[in-house]
N, C-alpha and C positions, 0 to 999 in steps of 0.2 A: 661237383657232387664226388664224393668217393664211391667207386664201385667196389662192394663186398661180395666176394664170389658165393655163388649158389652152395657149393658144398661146405664152407666154412658156415655159412647161414644155418645149413641143415644141420650140423654138428652141434652147434650152440643152441638150436630150437630143441633138439634131441636131449641135450645135456640139461636144460631148463625143465623138460618134462620129466626127465627121471628123478631131479630134485623133488620135483612136486609129488610125483607117485610114491616115491619109495622114503625119501629122506626129510621132506618138509611138505606135508598136506597144505599147509597154510601159505606156502611160497606164491609170491605173486609175479606175474610177467605179462607183458603185452608187447606186440611187435607189429609191424607193417613189412611186406614185401613186395617187390615188383614184379612185373608180368615173367620175367625170367627167373624168380625165386631168390633173387638177392636182397639181402637185407637192406631196409631204408631207415627203419626207426625200432629202436629196442628200449624197454624198461625192465627192470626186476628188483625185487626185494623181499628178502626171506621173511619169516615170521617176527623173528627178532627184530630185524630192522624195522619192521610194520610197528612193533610196540614201542621201540625207540622214538619213533616218528611221531607218535600219539602223545607220548610222554614229553617230546620237544615241542608240541604243537604250541605252548605258551612261550616258546624261546626263540631261538635264532636258528634259521637253516642258512647254510653255505652252499651255492652253486658254483662249481667250477666249469667252465665251459670250453677251455682252449687245451685240453690234453690232445695229442696226435700219437699216441702210443701204441701204434698198432701198424701192420704193413699196408693196410689200406687208407691210412690218413683220415679216419673217420674220427668224428669227436667222441671220446669217452667222458661222460659227465656224472661226476659223482656228487650226490647231495649228502653233505655233512651237516651233523649236530653237535653240540656240546653237552657231556654228560656233567654230573654232580662234582665230579674231580677236575673238572675244566679240561678235559680231554676230549678230543674228536671221536664221534662215533659215525659210522656208516649207515645211512638212513635209506639207501638206494642207489642204485647206478643206471645210467643210459648211455646209448651208443646212437649216435645220429649220422646219417651218411652226408647229409647238407646242414647248413646252419640258416636256413630259411625260417622266416617266423612261423610257417605253419608247422614245422618240425619242433620248434621250441614250444609252441601252443600244445601240440600234442604231447611233448614229453611232461610239460607242468601238468596236463590233466592226469596223464598215467600217474605220477607221484600223488597228485590229490586222491586219485581212486584208490591208491595203495593204502592210504592214511584213513580210509572212510571220509574224505573230505575235511578233515581236521586241519584247520589252515595255521600257518607258523604265525608268530608275533611280528617277527622281522626277518628280512632277508638279504644277505650280502651276496654280490655275484661279481665276478669280472667280465660279464658278458657284455655284447653291444645291445643296440637298440632293440633286436628282435627279443632279447630274453627279459630286458626290462619291460617291455610290453606285455609278453606272457605272464610274468610275476605279477604285473599290477592288474592284469585282467582276471587270471585263473586264480591266483593266489590272494588277491585282494588286499593287499597290505598297506596301500595307501602311502603314506608319508614313512613309512618303517622299511625303506628300502635304500640300500647303499649299494652303488654301482661302481666298482673300482677297476679301471683298465691298467692293470699292474704291469704288463710287459710292453706297453708303448712308452711314449716319453710323457704322455699325459695320462692323468688320473680323474675321474670323474665321481661326483657324489650326485644324487638326485633324490628329488622328493617333490611334493607338491609346493608351489610356491608359497613364501612366506614373509610378510612385512615387506611385500615389494621387490624380493629376492628373484633371481630366475630360478627355474626347477632344475637346471643342471648346471655345474661349474666346472670347468676344466681347471686341473691344477699341475703346476710343473712338479711340485714336490708337496704331498699333503702334510708332511711333517714339519715344513717350514715355519717361521714363526711371524710370516707376513699376513697382509689382510685375508688372502685365502684361506691360509690355514685357521686364521680366527674363525671365519665363516664356516669352515668344515666343524669346527668344535662347536659352534653355536647351532650348527644342523643337527648334531649327534646328542646333544646335552640332555636332551628330555625324550631320548628314544632308546629302547630297549635293544642294546646290541652286546651285552654280557662283555664289555671291554674289548670285542675284537674290531670295534671301529678304529681304536687306537692303533691298532695294527696294519691299520689301512689297506688290507688285502685278503682274499681268500687264500692267499699261497702260504701265509704262517699256519692255519689249520691243516691244509694239504701235506704240509712239510712234516708236521708233527704227527700226521696220520700214517705216514710212511709211504703215501700214495705216489708220491713223485719219484721216489727211487725204486718202485716196484715193477716199472713196466718198461717195455724196449719198443723201438721203432719197428722192429721185425716179428713182433708176436702177432700169432694167428688171434682171429676173433675168440675162438675158443680157450686159447692159453689166457687171453686177457680176463675172459670170464672166470677161470679156475683162479687167478691170481688175485682179482677183487675179492673174491669169497674167502681167500686163504687171509688178505689183509682184513678183512670184516671179522673173521673169527679170531685172529690176532688181537685186534683191539678189544673185543669182547672178554678174551681172557686176561688182558690188562686191567680192565674194569673190576673183573672180579678180583684180582689180587689186590688192588687198591681198596675195595670194599673190605676185604679181610683185614688188610694192614690199619684200616681206619677204625675197625671195631676193637683191634687189640691196642691201639695207640695211646699214650699218656703223655701228655703234653705238660711240660715244665711250666708254672706260671711265671710269668717276667715283669707284669706291671704291677702298679699301685691298686688298679682297678680290679681286683681278683675276682669279684662277683661278676662282673661282665664279662671278663677274659674266659672264667670257668664255664660260664653258659656258653660263649661261642665255640668251645671246644666240644660242647656236646651238641650245638645245633648246626655246626657246619664241618664239611669234610676238610682236610687238612690244607688242602689246595685253597679252600675259599677262607678258611680261617686266616692263613697267612695274611690275605688281604685285609680281613677284617681287623688283625691285630695292628697293623700298621695304621688304622683309623683310631684304634684305641689307643694308642700310643700318643697320638696328635690331639687327642680331645681336650687336653689341658691348655692347648696355645689359645683357647677362645674365652671370652667372658661374656655373660648374659647382660646386655645394656636396656633391655626393656621386654616386658611382658604384657600381652593383652588377653582379656578372657572374654568370652562371649556368653550369652544368657544361655545357650544350649550346653556350656561347659568345655567347649573348645577352647585351647589355648595357641596363641603365636608368641613364641620366642624369638627375640632378636640376639643374634650372637655378633660380637665383633672380633675381627683380627686386624690389628693396625689400620682402622678405618675401613676395612671391608666388611660389609654387613651381609648374615646369611639368617633367613627366617625359616623356622622349624614350626610346623602346626602339629599339633597334639590333638586328635581327634576323639575324645571319649571324655563323659564327664565324670569318671571315677579315676582320679589322678593317682592313686594309690594302687591301681590294678594295672600296672605298665604293661603286663603280659597281654594285655586283651586291647592295649590301644593302638590306633593306626596313626604311624607318623609319616608327613612329606616335608622334604627340604627343599628350599629354592636351588640347591645346588644339583638337584635331580640325580644324585648318584644311586639313589635306590631304584628309581624309574629306568636309569640307562643301564645299570650293572647287576640290579637284584640283589645288593648287599646294602647295610646300613653305613651311613657317612658317620664322619666325626662329629658334625654338629649334631646330628640325632642322638649319638652316644654322650655327647656332653650334656644334653638335656636330660637324657636318663639317669646320668650321675647327679644331676641336679635334682632330680625327682626320687633318688634314692633307690631306683629300680634295680632288680637283682636279675632280671632277664632281658633280653634282646628281642624286641617284637618281630614277629614272623608274618607271613603273607596276611593280606585282608581276609581272605577267605577262612584261614585257620582262627584268627582271632574272632571273627564272626561267629563260626561254629562253636568256639569255646563258650562265649557269651551265650549263645543259645541254650547250650547244655548246662551251664552254670545256673539259669533260670529254671530249666527244666526239671532239674534235681530238686527243687524245692517243693514240687509237687508231683506224686507219683503218676497220676492220671495224665498230666501233662507230659511227662516223660515217655511213659507207653505211647501216647499219641504221636510225639516226634519220632519215636523209634520206629514205630509202625510205617509212619510216612517215607523215612529214608530206607527202610527195607522194602517198600513198594517200589520206591523209586529206583533203587538198585537193581531189583529183579527186573523190572520193565526195561533198564538201561541194557542188563544183561541180555535181554531177550531179543533185542536190536542188534546186538555185536556179533561180528563172526567169531570163529572159534579162536582164531590167534588174539583177538582182542581182549576176550575172557582172561588171558593169563594177566591183564593188567591188575586184576582184583584178587589175585592170588598172594 
C-alpha cells in the first residue's frame, strides 16, 4: 500500500475545494483518508468531464489502472472516452493507495456517481481481476468488457462464456493470425468498441491523449492533479479546434458514388468520414445474389464476394425512404464501430438511396414526425409530450447536466 503524506493530501483536498468553490461549482470529487489524514482513495471530475461522460454513456470507456507516476507509487487511474473526432477525452481521474478489490469498487462507484449513474455501453481496461469484477458489478456492462494485460507477456479478453468458450482467454499476442487471434475477433465482432479492440490495449488511447508523457515518478500528488487538469483542458481545446475545422472543411469527392459520399461528408466528422470513405470505395466488390422479402416489408439481401456471403437486413416497408430505414449486416461493423459497412452501402446503392442511415432513434423520430405533420392536432400532441418529457428530465438533472440541452 502506498503511503501518501498527510500534508500532500491536505494540499490536494484544498485545491479541489478551491476549484469547486471558485472555478467550477459543478466539480465533483470524493475521497477517503486514514486515521493519520493520509489519502487512501480519490476521484474527481469537472463539469465538462461529467458532461462528456454522459455523452459517452452509449459509447466506450477506457480505464487505465497501471500508472505509477508520483513519488508515492500510488495508482493514477484515468477514465477516457472517445469523442466524435475519434480523439480521447478525459472523463475523470482517480488515485488509489492500494489495488484492493474494495478500492476499485469504490472508484467505479465514484465514477458512476459523477455521471448520474449513466452506464457506458462498453469498457476496456488493462486492470486485473479486481478491476474486472468492479466493472462487471458496478457498471454492469456484461459481455461488453475487454480486459487487456498489455504490460505483461500475456493479454486477456473477458466476457460471459459463449458457445462453450471460456470466459477469459490468455493470448501471447492478440494480433497473431492463429486460433487465439481468431477467437478474439469472434469475441469482439458484435460488440461496440469503436475500433479500439483492434488496437488491443488501453495504451493507444492514453498515448494519443498525452497522459503517458505528462507525468513523472517524482511528482507530488498536487502536481499530478494540476497536470491532469492541464491535459484535460488541452484535449478540450483540441476538440474545439477540430469542430471549427470540420465546420469549414470542404471535401473533394473522389468516387463514382457521389450521392453517398456527399452525404457522408455532411454526416460524419473528417476522422469518421475517412473510415466510411474506404467502405464506399469497396462497395462495388460485391454482388447481390439473393433477396428475400417478408410480409412486414423487411428485406434480406445476400451479398457475395468470391464465395463469402454477407446478409443485410433492411427493416422498413418503405423502400423508397432509405433515410428512415434501419439496416443491420451480418458483418456487425455497425454494432462494433458505429459506422456503416460496405455491404450496407452496396444495398443503399442498389436501392438508389441518396443518404446514409443514421441511428435507430433518429430514424424512429423522423418517422414519428413525418406522420405527425399530416395532422396538426397530432403534431401538437406529440410536441407537447416531448416538451413535458424534456422539462421533467431537466427537473431531475443537476445544473452541470443541463448544459447537455444547450
